[in-house]
C-alpha positions in Angstrom: -99.8 60.5 -190.0 -101.9 59.4 -187.0 -103.1 61.7 -184.2 -104.6 60.5 -180.9 -107.3 62.4 -179.2 -108.6 62.6 -175.6 -111.7 60.5 -176.4 -109.3 57.6 -177.3 -110.0 58.0 -181.0 -107.2 58.0 -183.6 -107.4 60.0 -186.8 -105.2 59.4 -189.9 -104.2 62.6 -191.8 -101.9 62.7 -194.9 -99.0 65.0 -194.1 -99.8 67.2 -197.2 -103.3 67.9 -195.7 -102.1 68.5 -192.1 -103.3 71.6 -190.3 -102.7 73.0 -186.8 -106.4 72.5 -186.2 -105.9 68.8 -186.3 -104.0 68.9 -183.0 -106.8 70.6 -181.1 -107.9 68.3 -178.3 -105.1 65.9 -179.2 -103.1 63.9 -176.6 -99.6 62.5 -176.6 -99.1 59.4 -178.7 -97.7 57.4 -175.8 -98.7 57.1 -172.2 -95.8 58.3 -170.1 -95.3 56.5 -166.8 -92.6 57.0 -164.1 -91.7 53.8 -162.4 -88.9 53.1 -159.9 -85.9 51.6 -161.7 -86.8 52.9 -165.2 -83.8 53.7 -167.4 -85.4 56.9 -168.6 -86.4 60.0 -166.5 -90.0 60.8 -167.5 -92.7 62.9 -166.1 -95.1 65.8 -166.6 -94.1 69.5 -166.6 -96.5 72.2 -165.6 -96.3 74.7 -168.5 -97.4 78.3 -168.3 -97.5 78.4 -172.1 -100.1 75.7 -172.3 -101.8 76.2 -169.0 -101.5 72.5 -168.3 -99.1 69.6 -168.2 -96.7 68.6 -171.0 -95.1 65.1 -170.9 -91.4 64.3 -171.4 -89.4 61.1 -171.4 -85.9 62.2 -170.5 -84.0 65.0 -168.7 -82.8 66.3 -172.0 -86.4 66.6 -173.2 -87.3 68.4 -170.0 -84.5 70.9 -170.7 -85.8 71.6 -174.2 -89.3 71.9 -172.8 -88.1 74.5 -170.2 -86.6 76.6 -172.9 -89.8 76.4 -175.0 -91.9 77.5 -172.0 -89.4 80.4 -171.3 -89.5 81.5 -175.0 -92.0 84.3 -175.4 -92.2 83.4 -179.2 -93.7 80.0 -178.4 -97.5 80.1 -178.0 -98.3 76.4 -178.0 -96.5 73.1 -177.1 -97.6 69.6 -178.1 -95.6 66.6 -176.8 -95.5 63.5 -178.9 -98.0 65.1 -181.3 -98.4 62.2 -183.7 -97.0 59.0 -185.2 -95.6 59.3 -188.7 -95.6 56.3 -191.1 -93.8 56.4 -194.5 -92.1 54.1 -196.9 -88.4 54.8 -196.8 -86.5 52.7 -199.3 -88.0 49.2 -199.1 -89.3 49.6 -195.6 -92.3 51.2 -193.8 -90.8 53.4 -191.1 -92.7 54.8 -188.1 -91.7 57.7 -185.9 -93.1 59.8 -183.0 -91.6 63.3 -182.8 -90.9 64.7 -179.3 -92.5 68.1 -179.6 -94.4 70.4 -181.9 -94.0 74.1 -181.1 -96.3 76.8 -182.5 -94.7 80.2 -182.7 -96.3 83.6 -182.4 -95.4 84.3 -186.0 -97.5 81.3 -187.1 -94.4 79.2 -187.8 -94.6 75.5 -186.7 -91.5 73.8 -185.5 -91.2 70.0 -185.0 -88.5 69.1 -182.5 -86.7 65.8 -181.9 -84.4 65.6 -178.9 -81.3 63.3 -179.0 -78.1 63.3 -177.0 -75.2 64.6 -179.1 -73.3 61.3 -178.7 -76.1 59.3 -180.3 -76.1 61.6 -183.4 -72.8 59.8 -184.4 -74.8 56.6 -185.0 -75.7 56.4 -188.7 -79.0 54.5 -187.8 -80.1 57.4 -185.6 -79.1 60.0 -188.3 -81.2 58.0 -190.8 -84.2 57.7 -188.4 -84.2 61.5 -187.8 -83.6 62.5 -191.4 -86.8 61.2 -193.2 -89.3 62.9 -190.7 -87.4 66.2 -191.2 -87.8 65.9 -194.9 -91.5 65.3 -194.7 -92.1 68.3 -192.4 -89.9 70.6 -194.4 -91.8 69.7 -197.6 -95.0 70.6 -195.7 -93.5 74.1 -194.9 -92.8 73.4 -191.3 -89.5 73.8 -189.5 -87.6 70.8 -188.2 -85.1 70.8 -185.3 -82.9 68.1 -183.9 -81.9 69.4 -180.4 -79.0 68.0 -178.4 -78.6 70.5 -175.6 -77.8 74.1 -174.8 -75.3 76.1 -172.8 -75.1 74.7 -169.2 -75.2 78.2 -167.6 -78.2 79.2 -169.7 -80.1 76.1 -168.7 -79.3 76.5 -165.0 -80.5 80.1 -165.1 -83.8 79.1 -166.8 -84.3 76.3 -164.3 -83.9 78.7 -161.5 -86.3 81.3 -163.0 -88.8 78.6 -163.7 -89.6 78.5 -160.0 -91.3 81.9 -160.5 -93.2 81.0 -163.7 -96.7 80.4 -162.3 -99.0 83.3 -161.8 -99.7 83.9 -158.1 -96.4 82.4 -156.9 -95.4 86.0 -156.3 -98.3 88.4 -155.5 -99.2 90.3 -158.6 -99.1 93.6 -156.7 -95.5 93.0 -155.8 -94.6 92.1 -159.4 -96.3 95.3 -160.7 -94.6 97.4 -158.0 -91.2 96.0 -158.9 -91.9 96.7 -162.6 -92.9 100.3 -162.0 -89.7 100.9 -160.0 -87.3 98.9 -162.2 -84.5 101.0 -163.6 -83.1 100.1 -167.0 -79.4 99.3 -166.7 -79.4 98.7 -163.0 -77.6 95.8 -161.4 -79.8 93.1 -159.8 -78.2 93.5 -156.4 -78.7 97.3 -156.3 -82.3 96.9 -157.6 -83.0 94.4 -154.7 -81.6 96.8 -152.1 -83.5 99.8 -153.5 -86.8 98.0 -153.8 -86.6 96.3 -150.4 -86.1 99.6 -148.6 -85.8 98.7 -144.9 -86.5 95.0 -145.5 -83.8 92.4 -146.2 -82.8 92.7 -149.9 -83.7 89.1 -150.7 -87.4 89.9 -150.0 -87.5 91.9 -153.2 -85.9 89.2 -155.3 -89.0 87.0 -156.1 -90.8 89.9 -157.9 -87.7 90.6 -160.0 -87.3 86.9 -160.9 -90.9 86.7 -162.0 -90.3 89.7 -164.3 -87.2 88.0 -165.7 -89.2 84.8 -166.4 -92.0 86.5 -168.2 -89.6 88.7 -170.3 -90.6 92.1 -169.0 -87.0 92.3 -167.7 -84.0 90.7 -169.4 -80.4 90.1 -168.5 -77.5 88.1 -169.9 -78.4 84.5 -169.1 -75.2 83.2 -170.6 -73.6 84.2 -167.4 -74.6 83.0 -163.9 -77.3 85.2 -162.3 -75.8 87.3 -159.6 -76.0 90.7 -157.9 -73.9 92.0 -160.9 -76.4 90.9 -163.5 -77.6 94.0 -165.4 -81.4 94.4 -165.8 -83.0 95.7 -169.0 -86.6 96.8 -169.3 -88.3 95.1 -172.3 -92.0 96.1 -172.2 
C-alpha cells in the first residue's frame, strides 16, 4: 500500500502493518481537477467533520460524502487515502479506494462508491472484491456504496446549508435549543420561537440544530411543517 503526503513524498506500508497514524498529514492519491466538458463531476467539499476540504470525483461520491459529514459517528474522513497493490491470480492489481472513514468507536471503514448498474459487471465486482478482502483481514470494515433513499439525500443536502459554524449566529442556535419542545412539529416550533417575527426567521436555528444532531426528525420523509422534532442532547 502506498500513501501520499503533503510534502509530495510517498510511503509504502504493508497492509498488515497499517495504522491510522499513517494517514496523518496524508493527501488524496490523485489530483482532482474540474474542467469544462469533463465526463465526471468532481470538486472539493467543505467538511465540518474534517474542518477542511474533501475531494470527490462524482455526484454519487459527493452524496456519500454528505452522509458521512452528517453522521455524528464519523470523526475523520480521508478521500483517496492510498493506492493498493496486490497480486491477484496471475496479475498485479492496483486500486485507489474512494474514502476512509474513522468512527467514534475507533472502527475504520473503507468505502468504494459505484453506481448500482455497474455492479452487474463481473469485472467491476472482481475489482472491488479483492480490496475488501485485504481490509477485512486487517480488521477494518469495507463498504461498497451505490446510493441511498432519494428523500433522505435531499433532506441532508438541504440541511448541509446550515452545517458551518457561524452561518447561524450561535446565540440564536442556543436560544432555539433552550426553547425546543420534544415532540413539537417544526411549523409550530417556528411560529412559537419567532414570536412577532415572520415564522421563517426562526427556521435557520432549527435547521442548524437538526444538522448537528441536537434535534432529530424522520428524514425518510420530506421536511415540512409537520416534521416532528425530538431533542437528542
